[in-house]
C-alpha positions in Angstrom: 53.1 -26.4 29.2 52.8 -30.1 28.6 48.8 -29.5 28.9 48.6 -26.8 26.7 50.7 -28.9 24.3 47.9 -31.5 24.0 45.8 -31.4 21.4 41.9 -32.1 21.5 41.0 -35.0 18.9 38.8 -33.7 15.9 35.1 -34.1 16.3 33.8 -37.2 14.3 32.2 -36.1 10.9 28.1 -35.9 11.1 26.6 -39.0 9.6 25.1 -38.2 6.3 22.0 -40.4 7.4 21.5 -38.0 10.2 21.8 -35.1 7.7 19.1 -36.7 5.7 17.0 -37.4 8.8 17.2 -33.9 9.8 16.5 -32.6 6.3 13.1 -34.7 6.1 12.1 -33.6 9.8 12.5 -30.1 8.4 10.4 -30.7 5.2 7.8 -32.6 7.4 7.3 -29.7 9.7 7.1 -27.2 7.0 4.3 -29.5 5.5 2.6 -29.6 8.4 2.2 -25.9 8.7 1.1 -25.9 5.0 -1.7 -28.6 5.0 -4.0 -27.4 7.0 -3.9 -23.9 5.4 -4.4 -25.9 2.2 -7.1 -27.9 3.1 -9.0 -24.9 4.5 -8.8 -23.2 1.1 -9.8 -26.1 -0.6 -12.7 -27.0 1.7 -14.3 -23.2 2.4 -13.2 -21.6 -1.2 -11.6 -23.9 -3.6 -15.3 -26.6 -3.5 -17.8 -23.3 -3.5 -15.8 -22.1 -6.4 -16.0 -25.4 -8.3 -19.8 -25.9 -7.3 -21.0 -22.7 -8.2 -19.1 -23.1 -11.8 -20.5 -26.5 -12.0 -24.1 -25.4 -11.4 -24.0 -22.3 -13.5 -24.0 -24.9 -16.4 -27.2 -26.8 -15.1 -30.8 -26.2 -14.6 -30.3 -26.4 -10.7 -33.9 -25.7 -9.2 -35.8 -26.8 -5.8 -36.7 -29.8 -7.8 -33.0 -30.8 -7.8 -33.2 -31.1 -3.8 -35.8 -33.8 -4.4 -35.1 -35.8 -7.3 -31.1 -35.3 -7.4 -31.1 -34.3 -11.1 -29.6 -31.3 -12.5 -29.8 -31.5 -16.7 -26.9 -29.8 -17.9 -27.8 -26.8 -20.0 -24.6 -25.4 -21.4 -24.3 -21.8 -21.5 -28.2 -21.2 -21.6 -28.0 -19.9 -17.9 -25.6 -17.4 -19.3 -27.4 -16.4 -22.3 -30.7 -16.2 -19.9 -28.8 -14.0 -17.7 -27.0 -11.8 -20.1 -29.9 -11.5 -22.4 -32.3 -10.3 -19.7 -34.2 -7.1 -19.5 -32.5 -6.2 -16.0 -28.7 -7.1 -16.5 -28.0 -4.2 -18.6 -29.8 -2.0 -15.8 -27.8 -4.2 -13.1 -24.7 -3.6 -14.7 -25.0 0.1 -14.9 -26.1 0.6 -11.5 -23.2 -1.6 -10.4 -20.7 0.5 -12.1 -22.4 4.1 -10.6 -22.5 2.5 -7.2 -18.9 1.0 -7.5 -17.2 4.1 -8.5 -19.2 6.8 -6.5 -18.6 4.7 -3.6 -14.6 4.2 -4.2 -14.6 7.9 -5.0 -15.9 9.1 -1.7 -14.5 6.5 0.6 -10.5 7.3 -0.6 -11.2 11.2 -1.0 -12.8 11.2 2.8 -10.5 8.7 4.1 -7.3 10.3 2.5 -8.6 13.3 4.3 -9.1 12.0 7.3 -5.9 9.8 7.4 -4.0 13.2 6.8 -5.9 14.8 9.8 -5.1 12.3 12.0 -1.1 12.3 10.9 -0.7 15.3 13.1 -0.5 15.1 16.7 -3.3 16.4 18.9 -4.9 15.6 22.0 -7.7 12.9 22.1 -6.2 11.6 18.2 -5.9 7.8 19.5 -9.7 8.2 20.9 -11.3 9.9 18.2 -9.6 7.2 15.7 -11.1 4.6 17.9 -14.7 6.0 17.3 -14.0 6.3 13.4 -14.1 2.3 13.5 -17.5 2.1 14.7 -19.0 2.1 11.0 -16.7 -0.6 10.0 -17.1 -2.8 13.1 -21.0 -2.6 13.2 -22.7 -5.3 11.5 -24.1 -4.0 8.0 -27.5 -5.0 8.9 -27.6 -2.9 11.8 -25.7 -0.3 10.0 -28.8 -0.5 7.1 -31.4 -0.5 9.2 -30.2 2.6 11.3 -29.7 4.2 7.8 -32.8 3.3 6.9 -34.7 5.1 9.9 -32.6 7.9 9.1 -33.5 8.4 5.7 -37.3 7.9 6.4 -39.5 10.3 4.3 -41.6 10.8 7.2 -40.0 10.6 10.5 -36.3 10.5 9.4 -33.9 12.8 11.3 -32.3 13.6 7.9 -35.6 15.0 6.8 -36.2 16.9 9.9 -32.8 18.6 9.8 -33.5 19.4 5.9 -36.8 20.4 6.8 -38.5 19.1 3.7 -39.6 15.6 3.2 -37.0 13.9 0.6 -38.0 10.8 -0.7 -34.3 9.1 -0.3 -35.4 5.4 -0.3 -38.5 5.5 -2.4 -37.5 7.8 -5.4 -35.9 6.2 -8.5 -33.8 9.7 -8.2 -32.4 9.8 -4.9 -32.4 5.9 -4.1 -29.1 5.0 -5.7 -27.7 8.5 -4.4 -28.8 7.2 -1.0 -27.5 4.1 -1.3 -23.9 5.1 -2.3 -23.7 7.7 1.0 -24.5 4.8 3.5 -21.7 2.9 1.6 -19.5 5.4 2.0 -20.1 5.9 5.5 -19.3 2.0 6.1 -16.1 2.3 4.0 -14.7 5.6 5.0 -12.9 3.5 8.4 -11.5 0.9 6.0 -9.8 3.4 4.2 -8.7 5.9 6.6 -7.1 2.9 8.5 -4.8 1.7 5.5 -4.1 4.9 4.4 -3.1 6.3 7.8 -0.8 3.4 8.5 0.9 4.4 4.7 1.2 7.9 6.2 3.2 6.6 9.1 5.8 4.6 7.3 7.0 8.0 5.3 10.0 9.1 6.8 9.7 12.4 8.8 13.0 13.1 7.3 11.5 13.8 4.2 9.0 16.5 5.2 11.6 18.3 7.0 13.8 18.7 4.1 10.9 20.0 2.1 10.4 22.4 4.6 13.6 23.7 4.5 13.8 24.0 0.9 10.6 26.2 1.1 7.9 23.6 -0.2 4.2 24.5 0.4 1.7 21.9 1.3 0.7 21.0 -2.0 4.1 20.5 -3.5 5.0 18.5 -0.4 2.1 16.2 -1.0 2.5 15.9 -4.6 6.4 15.1 -4.3 6.3 13.5 -1.3 3.3 11.9 0.1 1.6 10.7 -2.8 4.7 8.9 -4.4 5.4 7.5 -1.2 1.8 6.3 -0.4 1.1 4.8 -3.8 1.4 1.2 -3.1 -0.8 1.7 -0.2 -3.0 3.8 -2.4 -3.0 0.5 -5.0 -3.9 -1.9 -2.2 -6.7 0.4 -0.8 -8.5 0.8 -4.2 -8.1 -2.6 -5.4 -9.5 -4.2 -2.3 -12.3 -1.3 -2.4 -13.3 -2.3 -5.8 -13.8 -6.2 -4.8 -15.3 -5.3 -1.8 -17.7 -2.9 -3.3 -18.9 -5.2 -6.4 -20.1 -7.6 -4.0 -21.9 -5.5 -1.7 -25.3 -7.0 -0.9 -26.4 -6.4 2.9 -26.7 -2.6 2.5 -28.6 -2.6 -0.5 -30.8 -5.5 0.6 -31.9 -3.6 3.9 -32.3 -0.2 2.6 -34.1 -0.5 -1.0 -34.4 -4.3 -1.4 -33.0 -3.3 -5.1 -36.1 -1.1 -5.4 -37.9 1.0 -6.4 -38.4 0.0 -9.9 -35.0 -1.8 -9.6 -33.1 1.7 -9.4 -30.7 0.0 -7.1 -30.5 -3.4 -8.6 -27.1 -4.3 -8.8 -25.2 -7.5 -10.2 -24.7 -9.1 -6.6 -28.6 -8.4 -5.5 -29.9 -9.4 -9.0 -27.7 -13.2 -8.3 -29.2 -13.3 -4.8 -32.8 -12.7 -6.1 -32.4 -15.7 -8.9 -31.1 -17.9 -6.3 -33.0 -17.1 -3.3 -36.2 -15.6 -4.2 -36.6 -17.4 -7.9 -34.8 -20.4 -6.8 -33.2 -20.8 -10.0 -30.0 -21.6 -8.6 -28.2 -22.4 -11.9 -29.1 -18.9 -13.4 -28.1 -17.2 -10.0 -24.6 -19.3 -10.0 -24.2 -17.8 -13.5 -24.8 -14.2 -12.4 -22.3 -14.6 -9.5 -19.6 -16.2 -11.8 -20.5 -12.9 -14.1 -19.8 -10.9 -10.9 -16.3 -12.6 -10.3 -15.2 -11.9 -14.0 -16.0 -8.4 -13.7 -13.9 -8.3 -10.3 -10.9 -10.0 -11.9 -10.9 -7.7 -15.1 -11.2 -4.8 -13.2 -8.1 -6.1 -10.6 -6.1 -7.1 -13.5 -6.3 -3.6 -15.4 -5.9 -1.5 -12.4 -3.0 -3.2 -11.2 -1.3 -2.8 -14.6 -2.0 0.6 -15.0 -0.7 1.2 -11.5 2.5 -1.0 -12.5 3.1 1.2 -15.8 2.6 4.5 -13.4 5.3 3.5 -10.8 7.7 2.3 -13.7 
């Protein structure tokens, strides 16, 4: 009983200096995690963007590499590329290429995601096979499709039984490039949309089934509203990725025939690395960046209003 009556002495209060040192160590640890990522972004993203913007206001050519001089020309590069003969055609081709690719990738990706959302044998194996177009290098995919679309020896024309000039005709070239880019982008759309479908609670579908809702009503009132955030991310990333597609077009058509598949991305490439007008190429690249930002902002605002 005597031992129970003994009270322990209260613990001494923590020193304020110890608390301050603990807070400083915590702050230092946070900065140690942030600084490497910030340096990486500044070095590999910030510097190229600033350099590209600077080059777009300079007469930056191969002579600059020898003399080190790049005269400041102001908006002359932008006036040259925006007023050029090919800009209007490249802009129109970019719009057609982007809209056609996004529509095909999203519709087919959503259909495949809904198909794989059901449980059936070998579904996991088939989903893994679906990722192959996404995992292959774009140069390899473009070379394979160029062989398949060849007018004389391509397997597609052999199946059709007629020599269609897929890559050498101004009528079919852009369509062929869009189809190939749709094939490349289907796995990306399917993967994101499939993940969104898996996050929808199954209880909602069971309740709609008990209420007698059909497939169309279930998709309209349950699947689509619950999937809308994933759709927004998928389409936004699709816009950004599609606007800058370069590899597929270069391998398939090189921007031809007769500039039928020339886009802003390919035009920027040709100005920089074929004509060696690096200032004009940088200006064209900045135009593409601005277009991407405008479409992204407009789409995000429209999606936010629809969600509200």
